[in-house]
N, C-alpha and C positions, 0 to 999 in steps of 0.2 A: 570336398569329392568333386569329382569331377560330372561336371552341368550332366550328364549322360543321369546320371541318380538324382536328382532332382525332383522326380515323384519321392523318394526315397526320405527328403527333406522335407518335404513340404509334410508325409506320416508323422516327419518326429511333429513338426512345429503344430499341427491338430491332434496329438499324441502327450504334450506336455504344455500348450498354451499358447507354446514362447513360437519369435519370428526367426528370423535363418537371411542370413546376406548370400544376395547373389554375384558375383563378378563375372566379367569376360572367360568362359569356358569353367568356369567352376560355382560350387555354390558351398557354403558354409551354414550346419548348421550352430548358433552362438546364441547363449543365454547372458547377459551382462547386466542381470537388473540383480540386485542379491535377496531381492524379496521373492523371485520367481526363485530363485536355486533355495532360496530356504521350502518354498511352498510346495516344488513342485521336484526337483533334481536332488538332493539330498535324503527323503522322504521314500525317491522311485528306488535309487542306488539300495538305502540300508536295506529295503526290502526283496531286492534283488540284487543277493550281492556280484558283487566284480569280482574274475581271476585272477592271479600274480600277482606280478608286482602294481598292475592298476588300482589295484585294492588298501596297498597303501599310501598308491596319488589317491585318492579319493579320502583314504582317513585324516592325512593333515592337510586336503585342501577342504573337507568339510568343518577340521577345526578351526584355518583361519579365517574363514566366515564368518564362524560364531566369535570369533579374536576381534573380528571388525569389526560388528555391533555391539560386543563388550565392550571397545574402545571408544564409543559416543554416549557411554554410563559413566562412564572414569573426569575424574575434575581431580585428583593428583599428579602431580605431574612425571613422577617416577615410576608410578602404573602407569599411564598413558607410553615414557620412554619406554618400562622392559612392556609392552603388549605391541608395541612395533619391532620392534626387534624377535619376541618370539615369532611375528610374522615373517618379516627377513628371513628370516632363517629355516621356517617350514618349504618358503618359497625357492632358496635359493639350496635343496634339496632331497626336492622332487621329481619329478617321471627321470627325461636323463641327469640332470645332475645327480641323482639318487647314488650314492656309493655303497657298493659291496664288500668288507672284507675277504670271504667265500659265496662258493655255491649258495646263491638262497631260495631256500625252500620255505616259501608262506605256511603258515601252518593252518592258516581256512583250507586252505585249498590238498593236503595230505589225505589221503585217504576217504574225499569226496569225491565220489565220482559226478560225474558232470553233465547236466542238464540236457539233453536233446539239442532241445528248443536254443541255449544259449551257447552251443556245437552251431550251429547253423551262424546266429547271429556276429559270433565271434570268425567265421567263416567269411563273412560276407560284409566283415572290416577288415580283417586283417588275413584271409587266404587267399590264394587265383589259382586259377582252374584253367587254363594254359593248352593251348591247341601247337604244338611245333607239326613243322612244316617242311617238307622234302621230296616237290619235286607235287607232280598233280593227287601223286596216285600212294602218296605215302605219309603218313603222317604219326604224331603221337601225344595221346590228351594226358593231362595228369595234374592233380590237386597238388599245393608244394603253402606253405605256409613259417613263415620267416618270424622268429622273435627270437630275445635278447637271452642269452644263457639263466640266466636265474631263473629264466620262466621252464625250466626242464620240467618243474612235474608237474606244469599245465600242458605242455606241447603230449608231453609221455600219459598222460590220460585221454589229452583227444587222440591219441595213437588211438588207441584203444578203445573209445565209443564211436571211431572211420575203422576203426581193423584195417588200420596198415600198418603193414609191418615189416618196413623199411627201420634200418638204423635212425637214432639221432642224431645226422650231422654237427657236427659243431666248426665254427672257421676262427681260427684260435688269434689270428689278425683282428678280425672284427668283433670279436664275442660273440658273433651273432650264431642261431642254431635253425637246424633247416628238417623239417621233416616232409618229404610228398612220395605219391605211389602215382604208378600210371599204369594204363593198358584197359583195354576194352572191355575187358571180361573185367575186374572191376570195377567200374564202373556201372557195367549195364548189372554185376549182381549183386556192387553193395550202395555204392553214391550213391548213381540217380533212384534208386526207392529209397533209401534216409533220408534223402531232399525234395524227395514227396510225401512223407511222413514228415516231416519237419520242416520247411518249404523256407527258401533262401527269401528275397527279394531286391527288389533294385535291377541292379542292371548284372548281377552274378545269378539273378532269376533269370533274364537272357540266354547267357551265357550256356546255361545247363543245358538249355532247349533247344541252344545250336549242339552243340556236343551231338545231344539224343540223337538229332539231326542227321547228323554227321551219323551214328551210329546204322541210322536205317538203310543211310545210304549206302554206306560199304554192301549191306545185301543185296540192293537190287543193284550193287554196281556201277553205280554211277560217283565214284572218287573224285571225276576231275570238277566236279564244282563245289566240291568243297574249301578252298579258299574264295570262292565268291559267298558263300555260306557265315562263313567267318566273322568275314570284312565287314559285311554289309550293317550297315549303323539304320535299318532303315528296319527292324523288326519291333514293334511294340506291339501293348494289350496281352502279352505270354503270362502267363496264371498258371497256379500250381496245376488246376485242371486239363489245362492243354499238355502240357507236360506229363502227365498220367498217362491223357492218352494215346501219346504218341508212344507212350513205352510201351501200350500194352499189344501196340501191331510189331516189337521187333519179334526174333524167333528171339526163343528160352534156351537157356543156357540149358545145356545136358549134366544132371550132378548123379556124378559114380560111387558107388562106395571106394573110399581110400585110408591109408593108414594120416593123412597132415591134421597137425591140432586146431581144435574145436575149439571158437570162442563160444559160450552162452550168458548173452545179455540176457539179465531180471530184468522186465519190462515197470514192476512193484518201488524193487529197491536202487535199478540204475545200475545193480553190481556187476561183475566182468567175471566169468571161470571162465581158463581157458584147463582143458585135457587136451594127451598127447595124441590120442585116438580120438577117433568115433565109438571105438567098441570100448577103452574105458569110460569116455561120459556114457553111454547105453547102463551101462554097469551101475554106475553112479548116482541116476537119473532114473533109476529102474527101468526104462523104458526100448520101444527094440531098435537096432538101428536103421531099420528099413523109413520108422517114423521120423525119426533125426533124417535122413535122405532127401526124406519126404521134403521137408519145411527150409534142409540149409540150404541157404544161399538165395533163401526168398523173398526176406523182409518178416515174412508173415509170421505172428507168434504160435507157437502151442503152449498152451497152459500158461503161459503168460509169460515165456523164455520163447528168444532168438535166438538160430542158430547159425553160423558165420564159421566158412575156414579160417584159416590165417595164413 
């Protein structure tokens, strides 16, 4: 990762108790001791599973580690040779070397809702918060995530949690699958409240603060400062609390009765139910349209449910 995320690397180090390497302009978290891998890394990701193809890489990685440990106890040359051959086979079929004959659907992911905290961590590592500038007064903010198409179900689940209504786009040449969503209203109603509740860390938290600051500038007609804010590298000590305070000062977005689709997220099961209109939602859940409108797009729960427009 870039050196700007060094504080995040230190948190990894403190959490796992293992060191990271620092180079010019970058910092890299590495665990090179097999004992540390067995003691800290494998138990952690066994308890909190990875998603998508990374999960398969983790299974092969764990198997390889145990084979290496097993090799030290072997005395028979043929058994040692078979052990090494299995390890090399695992290495040559992991990560980017892994080949699928068809669109891959990880069985551990199908039908399993994503934990919102996992989503925040995933965005921290693999997502992008983007600000595109056109002159001094025009801009577009967006969130974007790219993955290999084998992680289709992962991105589709991610899209549901973050209420992203755009289609999944596949680059047929590279095999890269992309989801993205832009717009001030989306950031104000959906994304920022989500990340206040399930915080980002490191540089992504700083970027979110800058985007929120830009939204507040728009309301005060000081848009000429946008580029300076986005490129400023002196923002430090940004916390979820500071983001929450700044967010509370934004003008509320008015919610009106409409016939747009509504997604209902259960806080207990993390399941998502979609209704074609507010009326259908009200009838099925046996609550009033007025109640739905009150909580719609606020991020606040009503009886354990969160309501959002799609």
